[in-house]
ChimeraX commands (.cxc) that place a marker at each C-alpha (Angstrom):
marker #1 position 193.49,103.52,113.76 radius 0.5
marker #1 position 190.09,102.31,112.98 radius 0.5
marker #1 position 188.59,104.74,109.98 radius 0.5
marker #1 position 185.07,104.30,111.80 radius 0.5
marker #1 position 186.36,106.07,115.10 radius 0.5
marker #1 position 188.21,108.39,112.93 radius 0.5
marker #1 position 184.96,109.83,111.16 radius 0.5
marker #1 position 182.71,109.37,114.33 radius 0.5
marker #1 position 183.53,113.16,115.51 radius 0.5
marker #1 position 182.89,114.73,112.59 radius 0.5
marker #1 position 179.56,112.48,112.31 radius 0.5
marker #1 position 178.56,113.58,115.58 radius 0.5
marker #1 position 179.32,117.16,115.50 radius 0.5
marker #1 position 177.36,117.42,112.14 radius 0.5
marker #1 position 173.98,115.48,113.94 radius 0.5
marker #1 position 174.19,118.00,116.92 radius 0.5
marker #1 position 174.61,121.21,114.61 radius 0.5
marker #1 position 171.23,119.63,112.57 radius 0.5
marker #1 position 169.69,119.22,115.89 radius 0.5
marker #1 position 170.67,122.41,117.51 radius 0.5
marker #1 position 169.36,124.24,114.52 radius 0.5
marker #1 position 165.83,122.76,114.62 radius 0.5
marker #1 position 165.81,123.19,118.45 radius 0.5
marker #1 position 166.88,126.99,118.10 radius 0.5
marker #1 position 164.72,127.45,115.57 radius 0.5
marker #1 position 161.66,126.23,117.27 radius 0.5
marker #1 position 160.55,123.44,114.85 radius 0.5
marker #1 position 157.72,121.67,115.43 radius 0.5
marker #1 position 157.14,117.93,115.20 radius 0.5
marker #1 position 154.33,116.33,113.72 radius 0.5
marker #1 position 151.17,117.10,115.60 radius 0.5
marker #1 position 150.20,115.75,119.03 radius 0.5
marker #1 position 154.11,115.43,120.05 radius 0.5
marker #1 position 154.04,118.34,122.81 radius 0.5
marker #1 position 157.42,116.87,124.07 radius 0.5
marker #1 position 159.54,117.96,121.13 radius 0.5
marker #1 position 161.71,120.26,122.57 radius 0.5
marker #1 position 162.57,118.29,125.94 radius 0.5
marker #1 position 163.37,115.29,123.35 radius 0.5
marker #1 position 165.34,117.80,121.44 radius 0.5
marker #1 position 167.65,118.47,124.91 radius 0.5
marker #1 position 167.95,115.10,125.45 radius 0.5
marker #1 position 169.13,113.77,122.17 radius 0.5
marker #1 position 171.60,116.94,121.75 radius 0.5
marker #1 position 172.90,115.90,125.04 radius 0.5
marker #1 position 173.48,112.74,124.07 radius 0.5
marker #1 position 174.98,113.13,120.86 radius 0.5
marker #1 position 177.28,115.81,122.43 radius 0.5
marker #1 position 178.55,113.09,124.71 radius 0.5
marker #1 position 179.22,110.42,122.02 radius 0.5
marker #1 position 180.80,113.06,120.01 radius 0.5
marker #1 position 183.21,114.14,122.93 radius 0.5
marker #1 position 183.54,110.42,123.78 radius 0.5
marker #1 position 184.71,109.59,120.13 radius 0.5
marker #1 position 186.77,112.40,120.01 radius 0.5
marker #1 position 188.88,111.58,123.13 radius 0.5
marker #1 position 189.23,107.93,121.49 radius 0.5
marker #1 position 190.22,109.18,118.32 radius 0.5
marker #1 position 193.05,111.34,120.18 radius 0.5
marker #1 position 194.11,108.73,121.97 radius 0.5
marker #1 position 194.57,106.25,119.39 radius 0.5
marker #1 position 196.76,109.01,117.58 radius 0.5
marker #1 position 198.53,108.92,120.74 radius 0.5
marker #1 position 199.20,105.64,120.68 radius 0.5
marker #1 position 200.64,105.16,117.10 radius 0.5
marker #1 position 204.51,104.83,116.83 radius 0.5
marker #1 position 206.17,108.22,116.53 radius 0.5
marker #1 position 209.01,108.85,113.93 radius 0.5
marker #1 position 211.51,111.74,114.15 radius 0.5
marker #1 position 213.03,112.86,110.83 radius 0.5
marker #1 position 216.18,115.09,111.07 radius 0.5
marker #1 position 217.64,116.49,108.33 radius 0.5
marker #1 position 218.36,119.60,106.00 radius 0.5
marker #1 position 215.92,121.00,103.48 radius 0.5
marker #1 position 215.60,117.89,101.77 radius 0.5
marker #1 position 214.49,116.07,104.92 radius 0.5
marker #1 position 211.55,119.01,104.86 radius 0.5
marker #1 position 210.38,118.03,101.39 radius 0.5
marker #1 position 210.00,114.23,102.04 radius 0.5
marker #1 position 208.74,114.47,105.81 radius 0.5
marker #1 position 205.39,116.03,104.94 radius 0.5
marker #1 position 205.21,113.15,101.86 radius 0.5
marker #1 position 205.89,110.39,104.49 radius 0.5
marker #1 position 203.56,111.58,107.10 radius 0.5
marker #1 position 200.61,111.68,104.27 radius 0.5
marker #1 position 201.55,108.11,103.07 radius 0.5
marker #1 position 201.69,106.68,106.77 radius 0.5
marker #1 position 198.58,108.97,108.09 radius 0.5
marker #1 position 196.87,106.60,110.92 radius 0.5
marker #1 position 199.52,104.14,111.14 radius 0.5
marker #1 position 202.53,106.11,112.30 radius 0.5
marker #1 position 203.00,109.42,113.50 radius 0.5
marker #1 position 205.84,111.40,111.64 radius 0.5
marker #1 position 207.47,114.51,112.61 radius 0.5
marker #1 position 210.23,116.57,110.82 radius 0.5
marker #1 position 212.73,117.92,113.79 radius 0.5
marker #1 position 211.70,122.01,114.04 radius 0.5
marker #1 position 214.28,124.49,113.79 radius 0.5
marker #1 position 214.93,127.62,113.03 radius 0.5
marker #1 position 214.55,128.95,109.63 radius 0.5
marker #1 position 217.94,130.47,110.01 radius 0.5
marker #1 position 219.63,127.22,110.99 radius 0.5
marker #1 position 221.80,125.37,108.92 radius 0.5
marker #1 position 222.13,121.84,109.55 radius 0.5
marker #1 position 225.65,120.23,109.42 radius 0.5
marker #1 position 227.21,117.35,111.52 radius 0.5
marker #1 position 228.53,120.48,114.00 radius 0.5
marker #1 position 225.01,122.33,114.32 radius 0.5
marker #1 position 223.21,119.12,114.85 radius 0.5
marker #1 position 225.38,118.31,117.94 radius 0.5
marker #1 position 225.07,121.99,119.00 radius 0.5
marker #1 position 221.22,121.98,118.72 radius 0.5
marker #1 position 220.31,118.30,119.45 radius 0.5
marker #1 position 218.01,118.77,122.53 radius 0.5
marker #1 position 215.91,121.15,120.46 radius 0.5
marker #1 position 215.83,118.73,117.54 radius 0.5
marker #1 position 214.48,116.21,119.84 radius 0.5
marker #1 position 211.85,118.25,121.12 radius 0.5
marker #1 position 213.35,118.94,124.47 radius 0.5
marker #1 position 213.89,122.39,124.15 radius 0.5
marker #1 position 210.87,124.38,122.71 radius 0.5
marker #1 position 210.86,126.93,120.09 radius 0.5
marker #1 position 211.15,130.02,122.23 radius 0.5
marker #1 position 214.55,128.28,123.64 radius 0.5
marker #1 position 212.99,127.31,126.93 radius 0.5
marker #1 position 213.39,123.69,128.33 radius 0.5
marker #1 position 210.69,121.01,127.94 radius 0.5
marker #1 position 209.67,119.43,131.19 radius 0.5
marker #1 position 210.89,116.27,130.95 radius 0.5
marker #1 position 207.31,114.41,131.63 radius 0.5
marker #1 position 206.60,116.37,128.36 radius 0.5
marker #1 position 209.49,114.99,126.32 radius 0.5
marker #1 position 208.24,113.51,122.72 radius 0.5
marker #1 position 208.77,109.28,122.98 radius 0.5
marker #1 position 210.45,108.70,119.71 radius 0.5
marker #1 position 210.45,105.36,118.57 radius 0.5
marker #1 position 212.25,105.82,115.67 radius 0.5
marker #1 position 214.83,108.39,114.42 radius 0.5
marker #1 position 215.86,109.09,111.12 radius 0.5
marker #1 position 218.64,111.24,110.38 radius 0.5
marker #1 position 220.95,113.01,107.84 radius 0.5
marker #1 position 223.44,115.60,107.85 radius 0.5
marker #1 position 225.87,116.20,105.13 radius 0.5
marker #1 position 224.94,118.49,102.44 radius 0.5
marker #1 position 225.60,121.17,105.20 radius 0.5
marker #1 position 229.02,120.03,105.57 radius 0.5
marker #1 position 229.58,119.66,102.01 radius 0.5
marker #1 position 229.05,123.23,101.06 radius 0.5
marker #1 position 231.82,125.95,100.19 radius 0.5
marker #1 position 231.77,128.83,102.94 radius 0.5
marker #1 position 233.64,132.08,103.26 radius 0.5
marker #1 position 236.75,131.30,105.37 radius 0.5
marker #1 position 237.33,131.90,108.97 radius 0.5
marker #1 position 234.00,133.24,109.38 radius 0.5
marker #1 position 231.74,132.55,112.26 radius 0.5
marker #1 position 228.54,132.59,110.73 radius 0.5
marker #1 position 227.83,130.73,107.74 radius 0.5
marker #1 position 228.25,132.36,104.68 radius 0.5
marker #1 position 228.28,130.54,101.04 radius 0.5
marker #1 position 231.18,131.37,98.70 radius 0.5
marker #1 position 231.71,129.95,95.17 radius 0.5
marker #1 position 235.06,127.69,95.14 radius 0.5
marker #1 position 236.31,129.75,92.43 radius 0.5
marker #1 position 236.10,132.57,94.87 radius 0.5
marker #1 position 238.17,130.89,97.59 radius 0.5
marker #1 position 235.56,129.32,99.32 radius 0.5
marker #1 position 236.39,126.52,101.72 radius 0.5
marker #1 position 234.33,123.16,102.70 radius 0.5
marker #1 position 232.42,123.64,105.76 radius 0.5
marker #1 position 233.46,120.55,107.42 radius 0.5
marker #1 position 236.76,118.34,106.71 radius 0.5
marker #1 position 236.61,114.90,106.50 radius 0.5
marker #1 position 238.07,113.87,109.98 radius 0.5
marker #1 position 235.90,116.46,111.73 radius 0.5
marker #1 position 232.91,114.92,109.97 radius 0.5
marker #1 position 233.69,111.58,111.33 radius 0.5
marker #1 position 234.21,112.97,114.85 radius 0.5
marker #1 position 230.85,114.62,114.82 radius 0.5
marker #1 position 228.82,111.70,113.64 radius 0.5
marker #1 position 230.57,109.26,116.05 radius 0.5
marker #1 position 229.60,111.92,118.77 radius 0.5
marker #1 position 226.12,112.26,117.53 radius 0.5
marker #1 position 225.37,108.70,117.23 radius 0.5
marker #1 position 226.80,108.16,120.71 radius 0.5
marker #1 position 224.58,111.36,122.04 radius 0.5
marker #1 position 221.21,110.16,120.49 radius 0.5
marker #1 position 221.66,106.54,121.80 radius 0.5
marker #1 position 222.23,107.90,125.49 radius 0.5
marker #1 position 219.64,110.66,125.36 radius 0.5
marker #1 position 216.80,108.45,123.29 radius 0.5
marker #1 position 218.05,104.87,124.25 radius 0.5
marker #1 position 214.72,103.11,123.44 radius 0.5
marker #1 position 214.63,104.43,119.99 radius 0.5
marker #1 position 215.88,103.05,116.70 radius 0.5
marker #1 position 218.27,104.92,114.76 radius 0.5
marker #1 position 218.32,104.93,111.04 radius 0.5
marker #1 position 220.82,106.82,109.14 radius 0.5
marker #1 position 220.01,108.35,105.65 radius 0.5
marker #1 position 223.28,108.45,103.60 radius 0.5
marker #1 position 223.61,112.06,101.56 radius 0.5
marker #1 position 221.84,112.46,98.20 radius 0.5
marker #1 position 223.68,113.16,95.13 radius 0.5
marker #1 position 225.55,116.40,93.96 radius 0.5
marker #1 position 225.14,117.56,90.40 radius 0.5
marker #1 position 226.21,120.39,88.65 radius 0.5
marker #1 position 224.69,123.82,89.50 radius 0.5
marker #1 position 225.82,127.47,88.57 radius 0.5
marker #1 position 226.14,128.50,92.23 radius 0.5
marker #1 position 229.83,126.52,92.08 radius 0.5
marker #1 position 229.31,126.14,96.04 radius 0.5
marker #1 position 229.46,122.07,95.92 radius 0.5
marker #1 position 232.41,120.33,94.36 radius 0.5
marker #1 position 230.92,117.45,92.33 radius 0.5
marker #1 position 231.30,113.75,93.90 radius 0.5
marker #1 position 232.57,114.92,97.46 radius 0.5
marker #1 position 229.18,113.51,98.90 radius 0.5
marker #1 position 230.66,110.02,97.86 radius 0.5
marker #1 position 233.89,110.23,100.07 radius 0.5
marker #1 position 231.52,111.42,103.07 radius 0.5
marker #1 position 229.03,108.78,102.51 radius 0.5
marker #1 position 232.04,106.27,102.90 radius 0.5
marker #1 position 233.01,108.22,106.40 radius 0.5
marker #1 position 229.21,108.19,107.32 radius 0.5
marker #1 position 228.99,104.29,106.61 radius 0.5
marker #1 position 232.00,103.38,108.82 radius 0.5
marker #1 position 230.83,105.39,111.63 radius 0.5
marker #1 position 227.18,103.63,111.39 radius 0.5
marker #1 position 228.87,100.13,111.03 radius 0.5
marker #1 position 230.60,100.81,114.39 radius 0.5
marker #1 position 227.68,101.90,116.09 radius 0.5
marker #1 position 225.30,99.09,114.38 radius 0.5
marker #1 position 223.08,101.84,112.88 radius 0.5
marker #1 position 221.39,100.81,109.58 radius 0.5
marker #1 position 221.70,102.89,106.88 radius 0.5
marker #1 position 218.79,104.02,104.05 radius 0.5
marker #1 position 220.84,104.30,100.44 radius 0.5
marker #1 position 218.94,107.43,99.58 radius 0.5
marker #1 position 221.95,108.32,97.66 radius 0.5
marker #1 position 221.75,105.11,95.09 radius 0.5
marker #1 position 217.84,105.88,95.02 radius 0.5
marker #1 position 218.25,109.35,93.81 radius 0.5
marker #1 position 221.09,108.83,91.50 radius 0.5
marker #1 position 219.15,106.34,89.50 radius 0.5
marker #1 position 215.86,108.44,89.53 radius 0.5
marker #1 position 217.22,111.96,88.32 radius 0.5
marker #1 position 219.14,113.04,85.40 radius 0.5
marker #1 position 222.57,113.43,86.88 radius 0.5
marker #1 position 223.92,114.94,83.66 radius 0.5
marker #1 position 221.23,117.61,83.62 radius 0.5
marker #1 position 222.53,120.86,85.50 radius 0.5
marker #1 position 220.21,121.95,88.47 radius 0.5
marker #1 position 217.98,124.88,88.01 radius 0.5
marker #1 position 217.83,125.97,91.48 radius 0.5
marker #1 position 220.33,128.32,92.04 radius 0.5
marker #1 position 222.61,127.71,95.25 radius 0.5
marker #1 position 220.67,124.74,95.97 radius 0.5
marker #1 position 220.71,121.84,93.21 radius 0.5
marker #1 position 219.01,119.30,95.25 radius 0.5
marker #1 position 215.43,119.59,93.94 radius 0.5
marker #1 position 215.80,116.25,92.02 radius 0.5
marker #1 position 213.73,117.65,89.08 radius 0.5
marker #1 position 210.71,117.71,91.30 radius 0.5
marker #1 position 210.24,113.87,91.74 radius 0.5
marker #1 position 209.18,112.55,95.09 radius 0.5
marker #1 position 211.87,110.71,96.70 radius 0.5
marker #1 position 210.16,109.81,99.92 radius 0.5
marker #1 position 209.37,106.26,99.30 radius 0.5
marker #1 position 212.82,105.02,100.85 radius 0.5
marker #1 position 211.96,106.28,104.18 radius 0.5
marker #1 position 208.74,104.85,104.02 radius 0.5
marker #1 position 209.97,101.63,103.46 radius 0.5
marker #1 position 212.19,102.04,106.22 radius 0.5
marker #1 position 209.40,102.75,108.53 radius 0.5
marker #1 position 206.93,99.92,106.97 radius 0.5
marker #1 position 209.87,97.57,107.92 radius 0.5
marker #1 position 210.24,98.84,111.31 radius 0.5
marker #1 position 206.67,98.56,112.69 radius 0.5
marker #1 position 205.77,95.46,110.22 radius 0.5
marker #1 position 203.23,97.44,108.60 radius 0.5
marker #1 position 201.68,96.06,105.00 radius 0.5
marker #1 position 204.08,97.39,102.37 radius 0.5
marker #1 position 202.18,99.83,99.93 radius 0.5
marker #1 position 202.12,99.14,96.46 radius 0.5
marker #1 position 205.61,99.97,94.15 radius 0.5
marker #1 position 205.71,103.57,92.99 radius 0.5
marker #1 position 206.45,104.75,89.52 radius 0.5
marker #1 position 209.67,106.59,91.13 radius 0.5
marker #1 position 210.59,103.19,92.90 radius 0.5
marker #1 position 210.26,101.35,89.51 radius 0.5
marker #1 position 212.17,103.90,87.41 radius 0.5
marker #1 position 215.39,103.89,89.76 radius 0.5
marker #1 position 215.71,99.96,89.78 radius 0.5
marker #1 position 215.21,100.15,85.91 radius 0.5
marker #1 position 217.71,102.72,85.72 radius 0.5
marker #1 position 220.13,100.86,88.15 radius 0.5
marker #1 position 219.71,97.42,86.57 radius 0.5
marker #1 position 220.27,98.99,83.14 radius 0.5
marker #1 position 223.69,100.24,84.38 radius 0.5
marker #1 position 224.86,97.11,85.77 radius 0.5
marker #1 position 223.82,94.98,82.80 radius 0.5
marker #1 position 226.86,94.34,80.32 radius 0.5
marker #1 position 226.59,96.04,76.85 radius 0.5
marker link #1:1,2 radius 0.2
marker link #1:2,3 radius 0.2
marker link #1:3,4 radius 0.2
marker link #1:4,5 radius 0.2
marker link #1:5,6 radius 0.2
marker link #1:6,7 radius 0.2
marker link #1:7,8 radius 0.2
marker link #1:8,9 radius 0.2
marker link #1:9,10 radius 0.2
marker link #1:10,11 radius 0.2
marker link #1:11,12 radius 0.2
marker link #1:12,13 radius 0.2
marker link #1:13,14 radius 0.2
marker link #1:14,15 radius 0.2
marker link #1:15,16 radius 0.2
marker link #1:16,17 radius 0.2
marker link #1:17,18 radius 0.2
marker link #1:18,19 radius 0.2
marker link #1:19,20 radius 0.2
marker link #1:20,21 radius 0.2
marker link #1:21,22 radius 0.2
marker link #1:22,23 radius 0.2
marker link #1:23,24 radius 0.2
marker link #1:24,25 radius 0.2
marker link #1:25,26 radius 0.2
marker link #1:26,27 radius 0.2
marker link #1:27,28 radius 0.2
marker link #1:28,29 radius 0.2
marker link #1:29,30 radius 0.2
marker link #1:30,31 radius 0.2
marker link #1:31,32 radius 0.2
marker link #1:32,33 radius 0.2
marker link #1:33,34 radius 0.2
marker link #1:34,35 radius 0.2
marker link #1:35,36 radius 0.2
marker link #1:36,37 radius 0.2
marker link #1:37,38 radius 0.2
marker link #1:38,39 radius 0.2
marker link #1:39,40 radius 0.2
marker link #1:40,41 radius 0.2
marker link #1:41,42 radius 0.2
marker link #1:42,43 radius 0.2
marker link #1:43,44 radius 0.2
marker link #1:44,45 radius 0.2
marker link #1:45,46 radius 0.2
marker link #1:46,47 radius 0.2
marker link #1:47,48 radius 0.2
marker link #1:48,49 radius 0.2
marker link #1:49,50 radius 0.2
marker link #1:50,51 radius 0.2
marker link #1:51,52 radius 0.2
marker link #1:52,53 radius 0.2
marker link #1:53,54 radius 0.2
marker link #1:54,55 radius 0.2
marker link #1:55,56 radius 0.2
marker link #1:56,57 radius 0.2
marker link #1:57,58 radius 0.2
marker link #1:58,59 radius 0.2
marker link #1:59,60 radius 0.2
marker link #1:60,61 radius 0.2
marker link #1:61,62 radius 0.2
marker link #1:62,63 radius 0.2
marker link #1:63,64 radius 0.2
marker link #1:64,65 radius 0.2
marker link #1:65,66 radius 0.2
marker link #1:66,67 radius 0.2
marker link #1:67,68 radius 0.2
marker link #1:68,69 radius 0.2
marker link #1:69,70 radius 0.2
marker link #1:70,71 radius 0.2
marker link #1:71,72 radius 0.2
marker link #1:72,73 radius 0.2
marker link #1:73,74 radius 0.2
marker link #1:74,75 radius 0.2
marker link #1:75,76 radius 0.2
marker link #1:76,77 radius 0.2
marker link #1:77,78 radius 0.2
marker link #1:78,79 radius 0.2
marker link #1:79,80 radius 0.2
marker link #1:80,81 radius 0.2
marker link #1:81,82 radius 0.2
marker link #1:82,83 radius 0.2
marker link #1:83,84 radius 0.2
marker link #1:84,85 radius 0.2
marker link #1:85,86 radius 0.2
marker link #1:86,87 radius 0.2
marker link #1:87,88 radius 0.2
marker link #1:88,89 radius 0.2
marker link #1:89,90 radius 0.2
marker link #1:90,91 radius 0.2
marker link #1:91,92 radius 0.2
marker link #1:92,93 radius 0.2
marker link #1:93,94 radius 0.2
marker link #1:94,95 radius 0.2
marker link #1:95,96 radius 0.2
marker link #1:96,97 radius 0.2
marker link #1:97,98 radius 0.2
marker link #1:98,99 radius 0.2
marker link #1:99,100 radius 0.2
marker link #1:100,101 radius 0.2
marker link #1:101,102 radius 0.2
marker link #1:102,103 radius 0.2
marker link #1:103,104 radius 0.2
marker link #1:104,105 radius 0.2
marker link #1:105,106 radius 0.2
marker link #1:106,107 radius 0.2
marker link #1:107,108 radius 0.2
marker link #1:108,109 radius 0.2
marker link #1:109,110 radius 0.2
marker link #1:110,111 radius 0.2
marker link #1:111,112 radius 0.2
marker link #1:112,113 radius 0.2
marker link #1:113,114 radius 0.2
marker link #1:114,115 radius 0.2
marker link #1:115,116 radius 0.2
marker link #1:116,117 radius 0.2
marker link #1:117,118 radius 0.2
marker link #1:118,119 radius 0.2
marker link #1:119,120 radius 0.2
marker link #1:120,121 radius 0.2
marker link #1:121,122 radius 0.2
marker link #1:122,123 radius 0.2
marker link #1:123,124 radius 0.2
marker link #1:124,125 radius 0.2
marker link #1:125,126 radius 0.2
marker link #1:126,127 radius 0.2
marker link #1:127,128 radius 0.2
marker link #1:128,129 radius 0.2
marker link #1:129,130 radius 0.2
marker link #1:130,131 radius 0.2
marker link #1:131,132 radius 0.2
marker link #1:132,133 radius 0.2
marker link #1:133,134 radius 0.2
marker link #1:134,135 radius 0.2
marker link #1:135,136 radius 0.2
marker link #1:136,137 radius 0.2
marker link #1:137,138 radius 0.2
marker link #1:138,139 radius 0.2
marker link #1:139,140 radius 0.2
marker link #1:140,141 radius 0.2
marker link #1:141,142 radius 0.2
marker link #1:142,143 radius 0.2
marker link #1:143,144 radius 0.2
marker link #1:144,145 radius 0.2
marker link #1:145,146 radius 0.2
marker link #1:146,147 radius 0.2
marker link #1:147,148 radius 0.2
marker link #1:148,149 radius 0.2
marker link #1:149,150 radius 0.2
marker link #1:150,151 radius 0.2
marker link #1:151,152 radius 0.2
marker link #1:152,153 radius 0.2
marker link #1:153,154 radius 0.2
marker link #1:154,155 radius 0.2
marker link #1:155,156 radius 0.2
marker link #1:156,157 radius 0.2
marker link #1:157,158 radius 0.2
marker link #1:158,159 radius 0.2
marker link #1:159,160 radius 0.2
marker link #1:160,161 radius 0.2
marker link #1:161,162 radius 0.2
marker link #1:162,163 radius 0.2
marker link #1:163,164 radius 0.2
marker link #1:164,165 radius 0.2
marker link #1:165,166 radius 0.2
marker link #1:166,167 radius 0.2
marker link #1:167,168 radius 0.2
marker link #1:168,169 radius 0.2
marker link #1:169,170 radius 0.2
marker link #1:170,171 radius 0.2
marker link #1:171,172 radius 0.2
marker link #1:172,173 radius 0.2
marker link #1:173,174 radius 0.2
marker link #1:174,175 radius 0.2
marker link #1:175,176 radius 0.2
marker link #1:176,177 radius 0.2
marker link #1:177,178 radius 0.2
marker link #1:178,179 radius 0.2
marker link #1:179,180 radius 0.2
marker link #1:180,181 radius 0.2
marker link #1:181,182 radius 0.2
marker link #1:182,183 radius 0.2
marker link #1:183,184 radius 0.2
marker link #1:184,185 radius 0.2
marker link #1:185,186 radius 0.2
marker link #1:186,187 radius 0.2
marker link #1:187,188 radius 0.2
marker link #1:188,189 radius 0.2
marker link #1:189,190 radius 0.2
marker link #1:190,191 radius 0.2
marker link #1:191,192 radius 0.2
marker link #1:192,193 radius 0.2
marker link #1:193,194 radius 0.2
marker link #1:194,195 radius 0.2
marker link #1:195,196 radius 0.2
marker link #1:196,197 radius 0.2
marker link #1:197,198 radius 0.2
marker link #1:198,199 radius 0.2
marker link #1:199,200 radius 0.2
marker link #1:200,201 radius 0.2
marker link #1:201,202 radius 0.2
marker link #1:202,203 radius 0.2
marker link #1:203,204 radius 0.2
marker link #1:204,205 radius 0.2
marker link #1:205,206 radius 0.2
marker link #1:206,207 radius 0.2
marker link #1:207,208 radius 0.2
marker link #1:208,209 radius 0.2
marker link #1:209,210 radius 0.2
marker link #1:210,211 radius 0.2
marker link #1:211,212 radius 0.2
marker link #1:212,213 radius 0.2
marker link #1:213,214 radius 0.2
marker link #1:214,215 radius 0.2
marker link #1:215,216 radius 0.2
marker link #1:216,217 radius 0.2
marker link #1:217,218 radius 0.2
marker link #1:218,219 radius 0.2
marker link #1:219,220 radius 0.2
marker link #1:220,221 radius 0.2
marker link #1:221,222 radius 0.2
marker link #1:222,223 radius 0.2
marker link #1:223,224 radius 0.2
marker link #1:224,225 radius 0.2
marker link #1:225,226 radius 0.2
marker link #1:226,227 radius 0.2
marker link #1:227,228 radius 0.2
marker link #1:228,229 radius 0.2
marker link #1:229,230 radius 0.2
marker link #1:230,231 radius 0.2
marker link #1:231,232 radius 0.2
marker link #1:232,233 radius 0.2
marker link #1:233,234 radius 0.2
marker link #1:234,235 radius 0.2
marker link #1:235,236 radius 0.2
marker link #1:236,237 radius 0.2
marker link #1:237,238 radius 0.2
marker link #1:238,239 radius 0.2
marker link #1:239,240 radius 0.2
marker link #1:240,241 radius 0.2
marker link #1:241,242 radius 0.2
marker link #1:242,243 radius 0.2
marker link #1:243,244 radius 0.2
marker link #1:244,245 radius 0.2
marker link #1:245,246 radius 0.2
marker link #1:246,247 radius 0.2
marker link #1:247,248 radius 0.2
marker link #1:248,249 radius 0.2
marker link #1:249,250 radius 0.2
marker link #1:250,251 radius 0.2
marker link #1:251,252 radius 0.2
marker link #1:252,253 radius 0.2
marker link #1:253,254 radius 0.2
marker link #1:254,255 radius 0.2
marker link #1:255,256 radius 0.2
marker link #1:256,257 radius 0.2
marker link #1:257,258 radius 0.2
marker link #1:258,259 radius 0.2
marker link #1:259,260 radius 0.2
marker link #1:260,261 radius 0.2
marker link #1:261,262 radius 0.2
marker link #1:262,263 radius 0.2
marker link #1:263,264 radius 0.2
marker link #1:264,265 radius 0.2
marker link #1:265,266 radius 0.2
marker link #1:266,267 radius 0.2
marker link #1:267,268 radius 0.2
marker link #1:268,269 radius 0.2
marker link #1:269,270 radius 0.2
marker link #1:270,271 radius 0.2
marker link #1:271,272 radius 0.2
marker link #1:272,273 radius 0.2
marker link #1:273,274 radius 0.2
marker link #1:274,275 radius 0.2
marker link #1:275,276 radius 0.2
marker link #1:276,277 radius 0.2
marker link #1:277,278 radius 0.2
marker link #1:278,279 radius 0.2
marker link #1:279,280 radius 0.2
marker link #1:280,281 radius 0.2
marker link #1:281,282 radius 0.2
marker link #1:282,283 radius 0.2
marker link #1:283,284 radius 0.2
marker link #1:284,285 radius 0.2
marker link #1:285,286 radius 0.2
marker link #1:286,287 radius 0.2
marker link #1:287,288 radius 0.2
marker link #1:288,289 radius 0.2
marker link #1:289,290 radius 0.2
marker link #1:290,291 radius 0.2
marker link #1:291,292 radius 0.2
marker link #1:292,293 radius 0.2
marker link #1:293,294 radius 0.2
marker link #1:294,295 radius 0.2
marker link #1:295,296 radius 0.2
marker link #1:296,297 radius 0.2
marker link #1:297,298 radius 0.2
marker link #1:298,299 radius 0.2
marker link #1:299,300 radius 0.2
marker link #1:300,301 radius 0.2
marker link #1:301,302 radius 0.2
view
């Protein structure tokens, strides 16, 4: 959206407020101008009309932007706001809303897909079809919620360390079935949307012992097989993050070892969106440079 248009409503409101204060205070014009108040009323109405016009124009421009939906677990929540900030006034990026107590995995995302797509509101009521969001691109990942270890034979998800008898939340064969059904449903429900799968980010050691090191590699291979079957491109978040953080450093965030040393990991999603909508690419970030350099160093012969 044109930045000039986007700032005009604010400018108009400022002018209206200034004129209104002068009018209300009964300020007198230079000598001899007896029509000051009448002229002020005209100016006030004119500027107010222009302000409303440009406000509507700005809102219309925002509504015309491509819409991107990001579906995922707590990690998606971390990077979606950063992606939205980077692409402000170019693309409308939204994180799928979900209840705070809902752990997203390949089973729960299927169960709550309509809510994640914005077709059921936050009160659990159906949204009228004419008000359904029109998504142009859906960026999705589920995986860590499938790899966490939990109390066996319990309907609700309760974490349990592997050493205490915790079992993996989703078996590999079920994960594959769930992903296959998930992609089929998204394509059926939102046929006009481009789908991009993000593979699962690396697991590293943590004191909680509710994840088994390396399990994401097997599940990423399963996801790749499913995505290839359906022609869905993959955003390789795993490789980017693996070469960005210190994988030998134990995570210090309790049960969730995935906050990546507080380093931003959103740029691969930005690149996917730039490519999808043919946007001018942003300059390469320091995190991108670091990940590339570490990847090259690992591949170079010693």
